[in-house]
C-alpha positions, 0 to 999 in steps of 0.5 A: 845639318850634318847627321850628328847635328840632326841626331843630337837635336832629335835626342833632345826631343821628348820621346813622343816627338821622336816616335812621330819622327820615326813613323814619318821616316818609316812611311817616307822610306816605305813609299820611296821603296815600294814603287821602285822595287816593283818597277825594276823587277817586273815578273819577280816575286813582289816580296823578293823585289821589295826586300832587295830594293829595301836592302839596296836603299838601306845600303845607299842611305847608310854608307856614311853612317858608322856601323855601330850607329843605332840607325842600322838597327832602326832600319831593321825595325822598320822593315815591313812590306805591310802598311802601318795600321791606321789610328782607327784600326789601332783603336779597334784592336785595343778596344777588342783587347780590353773587351776580351781582357775584362769580359 
C-alpha cells in the first residue's frame, strides 16, 4: 500500500483504533531507535545520543512525505526517551486523582 492509501484507510477507522495504531507505531519507533542510538554513540550522553538517533530516523522515514503532512507533527508528539506508562500505572494515577478530587 502507498502512504496515501494507508492514510485514507486509517482515517476511516474509529478514533480509538487510530489511537491504538498511534501507540503501536510509537512503541515500534522507540524500540527501533533506542538500541541503535546507544550503540553508535558509545560514551556520549545517552539523551543526546537518543535525540540525534531519533532525528536521523525521523528524517529517513519522512523524506518522501510532504512537509505539510500531519506525520511531521505526529513525530514531534511521539518524541520521548521514557517508556509509556503501563495500564496499571494509568489506572493507579487516575484513582489517585479521583481520591484527591473527591476527598
